[in-house]
C-alpha positions in Angstrom: 209.2 -16.3 1.7 211.7 -19.0 2.7 209.6 -21.0 5.2 210.9 -24.5 5.3 210.0 -26.4 8.3 211.6 -29.5 9.9 210.9 -32.9 8.2 208.4 -35.0 9.9 205.0 -36.9 9.5 203.3 -33.3 9.9 205.2 -31.2 7.3 203.4 -28.0 6.3 204.6 -24.8 4.8 202.1 -22.5 6.5 200.4 -22.7 9.9 198.1 -20.5 12.1 201.3 -18.3 13.2 201.7 -17.3 9.3 198.0 -16.4 9.1 198.0 -14.3 12.1 201.2 -12.4 11.0 199.3 -11.9 7.6 195.9 -10.7 9.3 198.0 -8.2 11.4 199.5 -6.7 8.4 196.1 -6.2 6.5 193.8 -5.4 9.7 193.4 -1.9 10.9 192.4 -3.0 14.5 194.1 -6.7 15.1 193.2 -8.6 18.2 195.7 -10.5 20.1 197.1 -13.7 18.9 195.5 -15.7 21.5 192.0 -14.5 20.8 192.7 -15.0 17.1 193.8 -18.6 17.5 190.7 -19.3 19.8 188.2 -17.8 17.1 190.0 -20.1 14.2 190.1 -23.0 16.6 186.3 -22.8 17.4 185.2 -22.2 13.9 187.1 -25.3 12.6 185.8 -27.5 15.1 182.0 -26.1 14.5 182.8 -26.8 10.9 184.1 -30.2 11.4 181.0 -31.2 13.7 178.6 -29.9 11.3 180.5 -32.2 8.3 180.6 -35.3 10.7 177.3 -34.9 12.8 175.0 -33.2 10.3 176.3 -34.6 6.7 177.2 -31.2 6.1 178.9 -30.2 2.8 181.5 -27.3 3.4 181.9 -25.1 0.5 185.3 -23.6 0.7 185.8 -20.1 -0.3 187.4 -18.8 -3.5 186.0 -22.1 -5.5 188.8 -24.2 -3.9 186.2 -27.2 -3.7 184.1 -28.9 -1.1 185.0 -30.8 1.9 182.8 -33.7 3.0 182.3 -37.2 4.3 182.2 -39.8 1.3 180.9 -43.1 1.9 182.5 -46.4 0.1 181.2 -49.9 -0.2 183.6 -52.4 1.2 184.3 -54.8 -2.0 185.7 -58.3 -1.8 187.9 -59.2 -4.6 188.8 -62.5 -5.2 192.0 -64.0 -6.8 192.2 -66.7 -9.2 192.2 -69.6 -6.4 188.9 -68.1 -4.9 190.7 -66.5 -1.9 189.9 -62.8 -0.7 192.5 -60.2 -1.8 193.2 -58.7 1.6 195.2 -55.6 0.1 191.8 -54.0 -0.2 190.6 -54.6 3.3 191.3 -52.4 6.3 193.0 -54.3 9.5 191.2 -54.5 12.4 194.0 -54.3 14.8 192.2 -54.8 18.2 190.5 -57.8 17.0 193.7 -59.3 15.6 195.5 -58.7 19.0 192.9 -60.4 20.7 193.1 -63.2 18.4 196.7 -63.5 19.0 196.3 -63.6 22.5 194.1 -66.5 22.5 195.4 -68.3 19.7 199.4 -68.8 19.6 199.5 -70.5 16.0 197.6 -67.6 14.8 200.1 -65.1 16.1 203.0 -67.3 14.1 201.3 -67.3 11.1 200.6 -63.4 11.5 196.7 -64.0 10.7 194.9 -60.7 10.7 191.6 -59.9 11.2 189.8 -57.3 8.7 187.1 -54.9 9.2 183.8 -56.1 7.1 181.7 -52.9 8.6 178.5 -54.9 9.1 177.1 -52.3 11.5 177.4 -49.8 8.7 175.9 -52.0 6.0 179.2 -52.8 4.4 180.4 -49.0 3.9 183.5 -47.4 5.4 183.7 -43.7 5.3 186.6 -41.0 4.9 187.0 -37.3 4.6 187.0 -36.0 1.2 188.1 -33.2 -0.7 185.8 -32.7 -4.1 187.9 -30.7 -6.5 185.7 -30.7 -9.5 184.2 -27.4 -9.2 187.5 -25.8 -8.4 189.0 -22.9 -10.8 192.2 -23.1 -9.4 195.0 -24.4 -11.7 196.7 -27.7 -10.9 194.6 -28.5 -8.0 195.5 -32.0 -8.5 198.8 -31.6 -6.6 196.7 -30.6 -3.4 195.7 -33.0 -0.8 193.6 -32.9 2.5 194.7 -34.9 5.5 192.4 -34.9 8.3 193.8 -34.0 11.7 193.6 -36.9 14.3 190.9 -34.9 16.1 188.9 -35.0 13.0 189.4 -38.9 12.2 188.5 -39.7 15.7 185.3 -37.7 15.5 184.3 -39.3 12.3 184.8 -42.7 13.9 183.1 -41.9 17.2 180.1 -40.7 15.4 179.7 -43.4 13.1 180.0 -45.9 16.0 177.4 -44.1 18.3 175.0 -42.0 15.9 172.3 -44.0 14.1 170.4 -42.7 10.8 173.3 -40.8 9.6 173.8 -41.0 5.8 176.8 -39.5 3.6 177.2 -39.1 -0.1 178.6 -41.9 -2.2 
């Protein structure tokens, strides 16, 4: 199947329309595309909500792996002069822009404010596809990139919900 998509940031080989075509072929009594898409969308949103809000670890069928949120400790690494290496830290663009508006010299020097994640005890969080238990060959070539909706859901949950804990 020659299914080449246009080049762009969200480049993919298969999408929901391709899955619907397959579903229509193998189903004896298929539903309409609109209903199919709604069911798939609701299922994915509920799984995402459970992973983010309930610290659920979703087992992907056919032993492809586990999808979960993983927490990482923010490490401050020093160079030989005792300065913090900033290439390991995440920029806080909101605070940086505020600093640049208040201090013109910082804007000229391009000073950047970085996240320290004090509100989470120094941890940062990201979506993680655990591929250690898979039986799929060459699984290392596959990657998981969460949608913008899922990234925003994780960010909002971490900022608003207390007593939430994820695996390290």
